[in-house]
N, C-alpha and C positions, 0 to 999 in steps of 0.2 A: 649560399650555404657553405661553400668551400672557403670563401673569404672569412666568414664568421668563425669557422673552426680554426683557420690559420691565425686570425687575430687572437683567439682564445689561447692557443698553444704558445704564441709569442709572449703573451702577458704572463702565462704560467712559468715559462722558462726564464723570463727576465726577473721575475720575483724570486725564483729558485736561486739564480746566480747572485742576486743581490744579497740574499740571506747567507749564501756560502761565503761571499766576500766579507761580510760583516763578521761571520764566525772566525774566519782566518785572521782578521784584524784584531779581534779580541784575544785570540790565542797568541798573537805576537806582541800583545800589550799596547796596541794602538787604539786610541779612543775613536770609535766610528762616528761620533757626533762631529768631530773636526772635519771629516770628509763631507758630511751633510752641509756644514756651513760653507765650505768651498763650493759645493755644487749649487747652493742657493745663490751664490754670487755670480753664477753664469750670466753672460750678457745676452739673454734671450731677446730683449728689444732690439739690440744691434743686429742679431741674426735675422730676425723677421724683417727689420727695416731694409737691410741690404738685399734680402731675398726678394722683397716686393719691389724695390727699386730696380733690381736686375730683371725681374719679370716684366715690369713696365717698359723698361728699355728694350727688352726682347720683343714684346708686342709691337712697340713703335718701329723697330728695325724690320720686323716681320711684315708690317703694313707696307713699308716702302719697298721691300723686296717683292711683295705681291703686286704692288702698283706698277713697278718698273718692269718686272720680268714675268708677271702673271704666274707666280709659283703656287698660288692657292694656299691650302692648309699647311703644306710642308714648311713654308717660311715661318708661319706663326709658331708651330710646335717646336721646330728646331731652334729658333732664336729664343723662345721662351725658356727652353731647357738650358741652352748655352749661357745666356745672361743670368738666369737664376742660379745656376751652378757657380758661375763666376762670383756672384754676390755672396754666396755661402763660403766660397774659398777665401774671399777677402775678409769676411767676418772671422774666419778661423785664424788668418794671419794676424789680424788686429788683436784678437783674444790671446793668442800665443805671445805676442810682444808684451802685452800688458801683464800677463802672468810671469814672464821672465823678469820684467821690471820689478814686480812685487817680490819675487824670490830674491832678487839682488838687494832690494832694500832690507829684507828680513835677514839676509846673511851679513849685511854691513853693520 
């Protein structure tokens, strides 16, 4: 029940802040639909692919740690989180580089 209330509150506040952001953009004379197009171009497949690759590698390394040093569940969970986070970090770096390249092309 607590998780359901937490999710509901999170959704309500995200919606509220999105509306406030759009209102401020309209007040400054910026078209909010431009931002929606940029958000739609987000590389979600890249993020999920690298997350799952990292999670798979984490489970693989966790298996070997468990087999070699009998670490049990600790190896699986720690390696899953470390490699999954590394995959998401790599996705962020790739997206950031592509965004900078696109901005450089627009400026030129």
